[in-house]
C-alpha positions as semicolon CSV with decimal commas, in nm:
position;residue;x (nm);y (nm);z (nm)
1;M;-3,444;-6,159;0,598
2;L;-3,645;-5,905;0,799
3;I;-3,989;-5,936;0,956
4;I;-4,203;-5,619;0,974
5;A;-4,504;-5,679;1,195
6;G;-4,793;-5,437;1,232
7;L;-5,005;-5,478;1,543
8;G;-5,385;-5,460;1,560
9;N;-5,703;-5,662;1,609
10;P;-5,853;-5,869;1,324
11;G;-6,200;-5,811;1,189
12;T;-6,390;-5,528;1,024
13;K;-6,533;-5,387;1,348
14;Y;-6,178;-5,301;1,464
15;A;-6,042;-5,184;1,127
16;G;-6,072;-4,810;1,191
17;H;-5,956;-4,816;1,556
18;R;-5,655;-4,613;1,664
19;H;-5,525;-4,937;1,814
20;N;-5,502;-5,073;1,456
21;I;-5,267;-4,811;1,313
22;G;-4,997;-5,080;1,293
23;F;-5,217;-5,284;1,058
24;M;-5,289;-4,972;0,850
25;A;-4,918;-4,894;0,817
26;V;-4,814;-5,239;0,695
27;D;-5,112;-5,249;0,456
28;E;-4,973;-4,938;0,291
29;I;-4,617;-5,081;0,282
30;V;-4,747;-5,390;0,100
31;R;-4,955;-5,183;-0,142
32;R;-4,690;-4,923;-0,223
33;H;-4,407;-5,169;-0,282
34;G;-4,603;-5,433;-0,475
35;F;-4,564;-5,715;-0,224
36;S;-4,739;-6,049;-0,272
37;A;-5,111;-6,091;-0,204
38;W;-5,196;-6,148;0,161
39;R;-5,216;-6,514;0,265
40;K;-5,262;-6,695;0,598
41;K;-4,968;-6,850;0,782
42;F;-4,821;-6,836;1,134
43;R;-5,166;-6,745;1,270
44;S;-5,129;-6,423;1,073
45;E;-5,190;-6,260;0,740
46;I;-4,853;-6,242;0,567
47;S;-4,710;-6,083;0,255
48;E;-4,359;-6,100;0,107
49;G;-4,149;-5,872;-0,107
50;L;-3,816;-5,698;-0,149
51;L;-3,703;-5,371;0,005
52;E;-3,353;-5,243;-0,063
53;G;-3,266;-5,582;-0,208
54;E;-3,360;-5,769;0,112
55;T;-3,645;-6,018;0,155
56;V;-3,909;-5,879;0,389
57;L;-4,197;-6,071;0,548
58;V;-4,481;-5,843;0,652
59;M;-4,718;-5,977;0,920
60;K;-5,057;-5,888;1,065
61;P;-5,110;-6,127;1,359
62;Q;-5,467;-6,257;1,372
63;T;-5,443;-6,370;1,737
64;Y;-5,584;-6,041;1,871
65;M;-5,355;-5,777;2,015
66;N;-5,282;-5,940;2,353
67;E;-5,142;-6,255;2,190
68;S;-4,947;-6,091;1,904
69;G;-4,620;-6,242;2,022
70;R;-4,739;-6,598;1,969
71;A;-4,784;-6,538;1,597
72;V;-4,466;-6,334;1,544
73;G;-4,261;-6,576;1,754
74;E;-4,380;-6,869;1,546
75;A;-4,254;-6,700;1,226
76;M;-3,922;-6,610;1,385
77;R;-3,861;-6,968;1,494
78;F;-3,955;-7,100;1,150
79;Y;-3,700;-6,875;0,978
80;N;-3,444;-6,902;1,262
81;L;-3,443;-6,524;1,315
82;G;-3,352;-6,322;1,621
83;P;-3,491;-5,999;1,770
84;E;-3,250;-5,799;1,557
85;D;-3,438;-5,921;1,250
86;L;-3,776;-5,788;1,372
87;V;-3,942;-5,447;1,333
88;V;-4,280;-5,386;1,502
89;L;-4,515;-5,100;1,418
90;Y;-4,780;-5,006;1,675
91;D;-4,986;-4,728;1,834
92;E;-4,836;-4,508;2,102
93;L;-5,053;-4,306;2,343
94;D;-4,764;-4,104;2,482
95;L;-4,671;-3,949;2,147
96;V;-4,854;-3,658;1,990
97;A;-5,075;-3,774;1,703
98;G;-4,861;-3,797;1,389
99;K;-4,528;-3,824;1,568
100;V;-4,309;-4,130;1,508
101;R;-4,023;-4,265;1,719
102;V;-3,802;-4,568;1,656
103;K;-3,600;-4,739;1,927
104;T;-3,444;-5,076;2,000
105;G;-3,552;-5,251;2,316
106;G;-3,722;-5,093;2,611
107;G;-4,037;-5,160;2,810
108;A;-4,392;-5,232;2,701
109;G;-4,523;-4,901;2,832
110;G;-4,857;-5,059;2,913
111;H;-4,910;-5,184;2,557
112;N;-5,035;-5,545;2,574
113;G;-4,930;-5,627;2,219
114;I;-4,572;-5,522;2,292
115;R;-4,580;-5,707;2,622
116;S;-4,669;-6,025;2,430
117;I;-4,397;-5,964;2,169
118;D;-4,142;-5,917;2,449
119;A;-4,247;-6,245;2,608
120;H;-4,228;-6,455;2,293
121;C;-3,960;-6,284;2,081
122;G;-3,719;-6,115;2,324
123;K;-3,693;-5,742;2,382
124;D;-3,411;-5,627;2,156
125;Y;-3,616;-5,564;1,842
126;R;-3,689;-5,229;1,680
127;R;-4,011;-5,061;1,784
128;V;-4,173;-4,807;1,550
129;R;-4,407;-4,611;1,778
130;L;-4,682;-4,434;1,583
131;G;-4,833;-4,151;1,790
132;I;-5,209;-4,147;1,834
133;G;-5,214;-3,883;2,109
134;H;-5,352;-3,904;2,462
135;P;-5,715;-3,819;2,534
136;G;-5,611;-3,622;2,843
137;S;-5,740;-3,835;3,126
138;K;-5,685;-4,196;3,226
139;D;-6,055;-4,285;3,229
140;R;-6,082;-4,194;2,861
141;V;-5,790;-4,401;2,741
142;T;-5,979;-4,723;2,658
143;G;-6,242;-4,542;2,455
144;H;-5,974;-4,344;2,274
145;V;-5,756;-4,641;2,183
146;L;-6,050;-4,865;2,093
147;G;-6,232;-4,591;1,906
148;D;-6,223;-4,505;1,538
149;F;-6,004;-4,227;1,403
150;A;-6,210;-3,914;1,351
151;K;-6,240;-3,762;1,004
152;A;-6,032;-3,469;1,125
153;D;-5,743;-3,712;1,192
154;R;-5,714;-3,769;0,821
155;E;-5,510;-3,447;0,796
156;W;-5,215;-3,615;0,965
157;L;-5,300;-3,986;0,931
158;E;-5,290;-4,002;0,551
159;P;-4,945;-3,839;0,514
160;L;-4,815;-4,043;0,805
161;L;-4,912;-4,379;0,652
162;D;-4,789;-4,266;0,310
163;E;-4,446;-4,160;0,439
164;V;-4,401;-4,466;0,661
165;A;-4,455;-4,682;0,353
166;R;-4,244;-4,466;0,123
167;S;-3,949;-4,466;0,363
168;A;-3,974;-4,828;0,481
169;G;-3,651;-4,907;0,294
170;L;-3,464;-4,689;0,547
171;L;-3,581;-4,924;0,825
172;V;-3,444;-5,218;0,625
173;K;-3,109;-5,041;0,591
174;G;-3,104;-4,966;0,965
175;D;-3,127;-4,590;0,910
176;D;-3,376;-4,527;1,188
177;A;-3,279;-4,160;1,226
178;G;-3,328;-4,102;0,854
179;F;-3,667;-4,269;0,868
180;M;-3,785;-4,054;1,158
181;N;-3,662;-3,741;0,983
182;K;-3,847;-3,823;0,662
183;V;-4,172;-3,878;0,849
184;A;-4,125;-3,560;1,058
185;L;-4,078;-3,353;0,743
186;S;-4,390;-3,495;0,580
187;V;-4,641;-3,501;0,866
188;R;-4,800;-3,216;1,058
189;P;-4,849;-3,368;1,406
190;D;-5,200;-3,341;1,548
191;G;-5,312;-3,135;1,249
192;K;-5,080;-2,845;1,341
193;D;-4,830;-2,674;1,121
194;N;-4,492;-2,841;1,114
195;P;-4,221;-2,573;1,157
196;A;-4,007;-2,759;0,901
197;S;-4,278;-2,702;0,636
198;R;-4,340;-2,332;0,702
199;E;-4,265;-2,075;0,432
200;P;-3,936;-1,891;0,481
201;P;-3,970;-1,541;0,634
202;R;-3,982;-1,253;0,390
203;A;-3,922;-0,879;0,425
204;S;-4,229;-0,664;0,480
205;G;-4,376;-0,526;0,158
206;K;-4,178;-0,759;-0,067
207;K;-4,351;-1,013;-0,282
208;Q;-4,229;-1,369;-0,243
209;S;-4,055;-1,506;-0,549
210;H;-4,215;-1,776;-0,762
211;I;-3,923;-2,007;-0,667
212;H;-3,991;-1,963;-0,297
213;Q;-4,361;-2,014;-0,354
214;A;-4,297;-2,337;-0,544
215;R;-4,058;-2,465;-0,277
216;A;-4,305;-2,388;0,002
217;A;-4,584;-2,565;-0,185
218;A;-4,363;-2,868;-0,242
219;R;-4,297;-2,893;0,132
220;K;-4,664;-2,906;0,221
221;P;-4,811;-3,260;0,228
222;A;-5,078;-3,298;-0,034
223;L;-5,390;-3,475;0,091
224;S;-5,523;-3,660;-0,208
225;K;-5,899;-3,685;-0,236
226;T;-5,877;-3,985;-0,465
227;G;-5,654;-4,288;-0,514
228;P;-5,576;-4,608;-0,317
229;M;-5,474;-4,428;0,004
230;A;-5,784;-4,210;0,004
231;D;-6,007;-4,508;-0,073
232;M;-5,854;-4,706;0,216
233;L;-5,906;-4,423;0,463
234;N;-6,262;-4,365;0,342
235;R;-6,338;-4,731;0,414
236;L;-6,170;-4,717;0,754
237;L;-6,311;-4,387;0,873
238;G;-6,656;-4,432;0,723
239;K;-6,907;-4,151;0,734
240;K;-6,918;-4,089;1,107
241;D;-6,711;-3,813;1,259
242;K;-6,614;-3,949;1,603
243;E;-6,437;-3,742;1,862
């Protein structure tokens, strides 16, 4: 059995915050893979399902970010699981928006949710760091982290959440490198062009073949204007365009 925990703060007023990207990611995992309806247990909202033939418990701790470890630790003790059976998804200031890194163990890096997980669950679990970018100066960090995603962020946020959910089975299989590669190929960090998705160079004056055009189009992430993912982001981002 594996626990996948997304970190965030409970309540509608926090729902669109950058600090809640962990909640957003596990919401999409549950939706995409047809997990059970959310229910309350272990001071969390939990959902269960199968990924790659393995039982997965998805958690959204409702203890507020700074006490996330209390909820996750309670579930781990109930199922007699160790840190190796835990994957945590959370926001990372020190990664460009749209970048994803996975590592086992390490420090909290100033993240209070991770500090709490370390204290209650041990440190040798896998950490899926979801980049939200840095605002540029220390005095702007709190407002950035505890502020809503801007509408412009949708360009990278939607494909990021979609690919994290689509490739979650790779995390279950322990293929962290494969997971990071899949996300990197699908997301344009910080709204910029991803070199991996650029069209191949062509000779001057020559028209690109229909095959190359089709391949290039297939590599570009499609931002759907409708559907469950678009509806979720519309609810989260609302109508205000915050910087």
